[in-house]
PAFIKE-489626 format. One line per 5 residues: for each residue x, y, z of C-alpha. Coordinates in steps of 0.25 Angstrom, whole numbers. Last residue first. Layout:
% PAFIKE-489626
X,Y,Z | ...
***
This chain:
% PAFIKE-489626
9,-46,56 | 9,-31,52 | 17,-27,40 | 30,-19,44 | 30,-6,35
34,2,47 | 35,-6,60 | 48,-1,66 | 52,-7,79 | 50,0,93
59,-2,105 | 70,9,104 | 63,20,96 | 49,17,100 | 52,16,115
61,29,114 | 49,36,108 | 40,32,120 | 51,36,130 | 52,50,123
37,52,124 | 38,50,140 | 50,59,141 | 43,71,134 | 30,68,141
37,70,154 | 43,83,148 | 29,87,146 | 26,87,160 | 38,94,165
36,105,155 | 22,107,160 | 28,109,174 | 23,100,185 | 12,108,194
9,95,202 | -5,96,196 | 1,97,182 | 9,84,185 | -3,77,191
-11,80,178 | 0,76,169 | 1,63,176 | -14,60,175 | -14,64,160
-1,55,158 | -6,42,166 | -18,38,158 | -13,41,144 | 0,33,148
-9,21,152 | -14,23,138 | -1,18,133 | -3,4,139 | -16,3,132
-10,7,119 | 1,-3,120 | -9,-14,124 | -19,-11,113 | -8,-11,102
-3,-25,107 | -16,-31,108 | -20,-25,94 | -8,-31,88 | -8,-45,95
-12,-54,83 | -9,-43,73 | 6,-43,76 | 11,-32,85 | 21,-20,82
12,-13,71 | 1,-10,80 | 9,0,88 | 15,8,77 | 3,15,71
-3,19,84 | 11,24,89 | 14,32,76 | 0,39,77 | 3,42,92
17,47,88 | 10,57,78 | 1,61,90 | 13,65,98 | 21,72,87
10,81,82 | 3,84,95 | 16,87,102 | 21,96,91 | 8,104,91
9,105,107 | 24,110,105 | 19,121,95 | 7,125,104 | 17,126,116
27,134,108 | 16,144,104 | 10,145,118 | 24,148,124 | 35,141,133
34,127,128 | 41,118,138 | 31,107,139 | 27,108,125 | 41,107,120
43,94,129 | 31,88,123 | 35,92,109 | 49,85,111 | 42,72,116
31,72,105 | 42,74,94 | 50,62,100 | 37,54,99 | 35,58,85
49,54,81 | 49,41,89 | 35,37,84 | 37,41,69 | 50,35,68
46,22,75 | 34,20,66 | 41,22,52 | 48,32,44 | 38,34,32
26,26,37 | 26,33,50 | 30,46,44 | 17,49,37 | 8,45,48
17,52,58 | 15,65,50 | 0,63,49 | -1,60,64 | 7,72,69
0,81,58 | -13,77,65 | -9,79,79 | -6,94,77 | -21,96,77
-21,92,92 | -10,103,95 | -19,114,89 | -31,108,97 | -23,108,110
-19,123,107 | -33,127,106 | -36,119,119 | -25,126,126 | -30,140,121
-44,137,127 | -38,133,140 | -29,146,141 | -14,144,140 | -5,145,152
4,133,152 | -6,126,161 | -17,129,151 | -8,122,140 | -6,110,150
-21,109,151 | -24,109,136 | -12,99,134 | -16,89,145 | -23,79,137
-12,80,127 | 0,79,135 | -2,67,145 | -12,60,135 | -1,60,124
11,58,132 | 6,46,139 | 0,40,127 | 13,41,119 | 22,36,131
13,25,134 | 11,20,120 | 26,21,117 | 30,13,130 | 19,2,127
23,2,112 | 38,0,115 | 35,-11,126 | 26,-18,116 | 36,-17,104
47,-23,113 | 38,-34,118 | 33,-38,104 | 41,-50,99 | 45,-54,114
31,-55,118 | 23,-44,125 | 13,-42,114 | 12,-57,113 | 9,-59,127
-2,-49,126 | -7,-57,114 | -6,-70,122 | -14,-65,134 | -24,-59,125
-28,-72,119 | -23,-75,104 | -33,-70,93 | -39,-82,85 | -31,-86,72
-35,-80,59 | -29,-66,60 | -32,-59,46 | -43,-51,52 | -33,-45,62
-24,-41,51 | -35,-36,42 | -39,-27,53 | -54,-26,55 | -63,-19,44
-68,-5,45 | -81,2,41 | -92,-8,46 | -89,-8,61 | -83,6,59
-96,12,56 | -102,6,69 | -90,11,76 | -93,25,71 | -106,25,79
-99,22,92 | -89,33,88 | -99,44,91 | -98,42,106 | -88,54,107
-99,63,102 | -107,59,115 | -94,63,123 | -94,77,117 | -108,78,120
-106,76,134 | -93,85,135 | -99,97,128 | -101,101,114 | -89,111,113
-80,99,117 | -81,92,104 | -73,101,95 | -59,100,101 | -62,84,101
-63,84,86 | -48,88,86 | -44,77,95 | -52,67,86 | -44,72,74
-31,70,81 | -35,56,84 | -38,53,69 | -23,54,67 | -21,41,74
-27,34,61 | -17,41,53 | -6,35,62 | -12,22,60 | -13,23,44
1,28,43 | 7,16,51 | -1,6,42 | 2,12,29 | 14,4,24
9,-8,32 | -5,-9,25 | -16,-5,34 | -27,-13,41 | -18,-18,53
-14,-3,57 | -28,2,56 | -34,-9,65 | -22,-8,75 | -24,7,76
-39,5,78 | -36,-5,89 | -26,4,96 | -36,16,96 | -49,9,99
-46,3,113 | -42,16,120 | -55,22,115 | -64,11,119 | -57,10,133
-57,25,134 | -72,26,132 | -74,15,143 | -65,23,152 | -73,36,149
-86,29,152 | -81,25,166 | -76,39,169 | -89,45,165 | -96,35,174
-88,40,186 | -89,55,182 | -104,56,182 | -115,58,172 | -110,51,160
-119,53,148 | -107,58,139 | -99,47,143 | -109,37,136 | -104,43,123
-89,41,126 | -92,26,131 | -99,23,118 | -88,29,110 | -77,21,117
-84,8,117 | -89,9,103 | -75,13,98 | -69,2,106 | -79,-8,100
-76,-4,86 | -61,-5,87 | -62,-19,94 | -70,-24,82 | -61,-18,72
-48,-23,78 | -52,-37,79 | -57,-46,90 | -45,-52,97 | -34,-43,93
-43,-31,95 | -47,-36,109 | -33,-34,115 | -31,-21,108 | -45,-17,113
-42,-21,128 | -29,-14,128 | -33,-1,122 | -46,-1,130 | -39,-2,143
-29,9,140 | -40,18,134 | -49,16,147 | -38,20,156 | -36,32,147
-51,36,149 | -49,34,164 | -37,44,164 | -45,56,159 | -56,54,169
-47,50,181 | -39,63,179 | -52,71,179 | -57,64,191 | -43,68,198
-45,82,194 | -59,83,201 | -72,83,192 | -82,94,194 | -92,86,185
-95,97,175 | -81,104,176 | -72,91,176 | -82,85,166 | -79,96,155
-64,95,157 | -65,79,156 | -74,80,144 | -63,90,137 | -52,81,140
-59,68,136 | -64,74,123 | -50,73,117 | -50,58,120 | -64,57,114
-60,64,101 | -48,55,100 | -56,43,100 | -66,48,90 | -54,51,81
-49,36,82 | -63,31,78 | -61,41,66 | -48,35,63 | -53,20,63
-63,24,52 | -53,33,45 | -42,23,44 | -51,11,41 | -58,19,30
-44,23,24 | -40,9,25 | -52,4,17 | -52,15,7 | -37,14,4
-32,28,-1 | -29,33,14 | -19,22,15 | -14,22,1 | -3,33,2
9,25,6 | 6,14,-4 | 0,0,0
***
């Protein structure tokens, strides 16, 4: 398949856009969480510890969902589990709009997180297995780019109020009905004739001598990328206020930084097939690390905005590379299990980072110190890929 045939193939174009729209809905929901939490804090008079619990419980659900969906997708198929995670996520999001109390809202947010966390690694595995080797990496990075579109949509939704915003978040349940007919399961998975191995055997395989080095590398990579993303981006508006900018201006700046995600994805999609997965991950992670340090020390609003744009560009490009790279390191029989477990471990970073930043801010730690922590974390992720990763560009999946 030629380099420019990905978007010319109707079947692959349909798969990419169909899975991409579900990815966009997910990003919209994650973006809404920060808006909903702010509205609930005022309406329900929530304490700071309750706000922290609410943001973390969504990530707990995502960690559980990533592991469970990855394990089940190797047994029941990528398409089936993708549809069920989409239904679970959207139904729980819609029901959240009816919640009258904090406890029920937390339960529903955990369930929504479970569906959300499960959908992402399964969707990337499905796309990765359905595209020719020469276009595989580019296709998955382009799939990831729909995340930025979801975040941009999030900036429009808050004007309708938090309950209506959550009702809108239930729309994907209808989209799942379309996906049921629109897409096929992975040809790789469909081609497996023998019954799937029990989970214990698949888990042992992921940690066997053949894949142990890749698994260690991926778990470090996922933890550092998710830790830095959720620690930095969920706190961006608040940190900009701490630096002396108005809340309105901080949201305007965050939107501009979010728009910078798109060229980050698109350049990563180009380079990943030209120079390889390791090059993109190491280069974009190092760019993220330098941008994080720059953001922490930026002395003026213009430099802060420039640093934030670079931070979005490189961090989200690295996300795209990570989603493309991960499924390529395991064989079809355990691929979804390996991807799900790596994503689940990474989500632990998404639980810890926002809480840690909150504690550091409360203890009056300097913004520069906080972002130096992210600098060091991201460097560790880049080092893991550089020294433990193997190149998979052009390698046919087994």
